[in-house]
C-alpha positions in Angstrom: 0.0 0.0 0.0 1.5 3.3 -1.0 0.7 6.6 0.5 1.1 10.0 -1.3 3.5 12.5 0.1 0.7 14.7 1.5 -0.7 11.8 3.6 0.9 11.6 7.1 1.9 8.2 8.4 0.4 9.0 11.8 -2.7 11.0 12.9 -4.1 12.5 16.1 -6.1 9.7 17.9 -8.9 12.2 18.6 -9.8 12.4 14.8 -10.6 8.7 14.4 -12.5 8.6 17.6 -14.6 11.6 16.4 -15.2 9.7 13.2 -16.2 6.7 15.2 -18.8 8.7 17.1 -20.4 10.1 13.9 -20.3 6.6 12.4 -22.0 5.2 15.5 -24.8 7.8 15.2 -25.3 7.0 11.5 -25.4 3.2 12.1 -27.9 3.7 15.0 -30.0 5.7 12.6 -29.7 2.9 10.0 -31.0 0.4 12.5 -33.9 2.6 13.7 -34.8 3.4 10.1 -34.8 -0.3 9.2 -37.7 -0.8 11.6 -39.8 1.4 9.4 -38.4 1.4 5.9 -35.8 -1.0 4.5 -35.4 1.2 1.5 -34.5 4.2 3.6 -32.1 2.0 5.6 -30.5 0.8 2.4 -29.9 4.4 1.3 -28.4 5.3 4.6 -26.1 2.3 4.8 -25.2 2.8 1.1 -24.1 6.4 2.0 -22.1 5.1 5.0 -20.5 2.4 2.7 -19.3 5.2 0.4 -17.8 7.0 3.5 -16.1 3.8 4.6 -14.7 3.3 1.0 -13.3 6.9 1.0 -11.7 6.2 4.4 -10.2 2.9 3.3 -8.9 4.2 0.0 -7.8 7.7 0.8 -7.0 7.5 4.5 -8.1 9.5 7.6 -7.0 12.9 6.2 -9.4 12.6 3.3 -12.2 10.8 5.2 -15.4 13.0 5.1 -16.0 12.9 8.8 -12.2 13.3 9.4 -12.4 16.5 7.4 -15.1 17.8 9.7 -12.9 17.0 12.7 -9.9 18.8 11.0 -11.9 21.9 10.1 -14.0 22.3 13.3 -12.4 20.6 16.2 -8.7 20.1 15.6 -7.9 23.8 15.7 -9.6 24.1 19.1 -7.9 21.0 20.6 -4.4 22.1 20.2 -1.5 19.9 19.1 -2.0 16.1 19.3 -0.7 14.4 22.5 -1.0 10.9 21.0 -0.9 9.7 17.5 -1.6 6.4 15.7 -0.5 4.9 12.4 -2.6 5.3 9.3 -2.5 1.8 7.7 -4.5 0.1 10.5 -7.1 2.9 10.4 -7.5 2.3 6.6 -7.9 -1.4 7.2 -10.5 -0.7 9.9 -12.4 1.4 7.3 -12.1 -1.4 4.8 -13.7 -3.8 7.4 -16.5 -1.2 7.9 -17.0 -1.0 4.2 -17.3 -4.8 4.0 -19.9 -4.8 6.9 -21.8 -1.9 5.3 -21.7 -3.6 1.9 -23.1 -6.9 3.3 -25.8 -4.9 5.2 -26.7 -3.1 2.0 -27.0 -6.4 0.2 -29.3 -7.7 2.9 -31.6 -4.7 2.8 -31.7 -4.5 -1.0 -32.2 -8.3 -1.6 -35.2 -8.5 0.8 -33.5 -9.8 3.9 -33.7 -6.9 6.4 -32.5 -9.2 9.2 -29.2 -9.8 7.4 -29.0 -6.0 6.7 -29.6 -5.3 10.4 -27.1 -7.9 11.6 -24.2 -6.6 9.5 -25.1 -3.0 10.3 -25.1 -4.1 14.0 -21.6 -5.6 13.5 -20.4 -2.3 12.1 -22.1 -0.4 14.9 -20.5 -2.6 17.6 -17.0 -1.9 16.1 -17.6 1.8 15.7 -19.0 2.2 19.3 -16.0 0.3 20.8 -13.7 2.7 19.1 -15.7 5.8 20.0 -16.4 5.0 23.6 -13.4 3.0 24.6 -10.7 3.7 22.1 -10.7 0.0 21.0 -10.3 -0.2 17.2 -11.1 -3.8 16.2 -9.8 -3.3 12.7 -6.6 -1.9 14.1 -6.3 -5.0 16.4 -6.8 -7.4 13.5 -4.5 -5.4 11.1 -1.1 -6.9 12.4 -2.4 -10.4 11.8 -3.5 -9.6 8.3 -0.3 -7.8 7.5 1.8 -10.7 8.8 -0.3 -13.1 6.7 0.1 -11.0 3.6 3.9 -10.9 4.1 4.1 -14.7 4.6 2.1 -15.4 1.5 3.8 -12.9 -0.7 5.9 -14.5 -3.5 9.6 -14.4 -2.9 11.4 -11.8 -5.1 14.7 -12.5 -6.8 
């Protein structure tokens, strides 16, 4: 995975936690909406899937909710006291994208329970990060990175 020169390798931990709080709110809204309209829930989870995709592909600096943090809150918070690496955060967004995509499939293919279950998985992960600073995707990332290295073809 390559990063452009304008993408930092580490970010202020407060940004991803802010992102997780907004994501938590959106996913709660998806689940509440699903009780009344699976079409509306599908639209909301589809929009969240796009947000996850941007976060996974472009990183936290370009993430839509991250931009809100950078514009409105970061200037008031002062310099970061703790940072975290970008690659695990991008991987966490990729997992969120997978859960949101499966949720969207459930809602659009007429299985609202599947849609709600996968939205619930994404909600659980987002809430853990927001409330407790536990990023499940970040915890899984080293295992995946190690697996990718061990299965990579040897170069000559």
